[in-house]
C-alpha positions, 0 to 999 in steps of 0.5 A, a space after each residue: 479974936 477967936 471968931 476971926 481965927 475960926 474964920 481964917 481957918 475955915 477960909 484956909 480949909 476951903 482953899 485947900 479943898 479947892 486946890 485938892 479937888 482941882 489936882 484930883 480932877 487933873 490927875 483923873 483926866 490925865 490918868 497919872 498916878 498920885 506920885 506922878 502928879 506930885 512930881 509935876 506939881 514940884 516942877 511947876 512950883 520950882 519953875 514958878 518960883 524961878 520965874 518969880 525971882 527972875 522977874 522980881 527986878 522988873 517993873 511992879 506993873 509988868 510981868 514977863 510977858 509985858 502984861 498986867 502983873 498977876 496977883 501974888 496968890 495966883 501961880 501960873 507959867 507963861 507960854 515962854 516959861 513952858 518953852 524954857 522948861 521944855 528946852 531945859 530938859 532937851 525938848 525942842 518945840 518947833 513948827 506944828 508942835 509949837 502951834 499945838 503948844 500954843 493952843 493947849 496953853 490957851 485952852 488950859 489958861 484959866 485967866 485968858 492971858 495964855 498962862 497955865 
């Protein structure tokens, strides 16, 4: 039992370190302050949870984009979620701005499915 506990603790530490490193790199690249990054994380997690609840009644095989459902441990916002987020704060994304957003979402997408 102790060996299993040590193994699991090491896995969690490794995962925590990877998340921390990823957030640190994003903060450095964006030149945002730590409190600003924390604010963005809070917004992201809130919208992720909102979408997760919103689509919980959908088919078990589908996500909100009609594609394969993402594993529960992967947190990502779809392109449509990003657009809803922008609309909720009064931003309109149209024309060239929408095309630029689409390109940015694809560039940032880790899973090549257009989610960030």
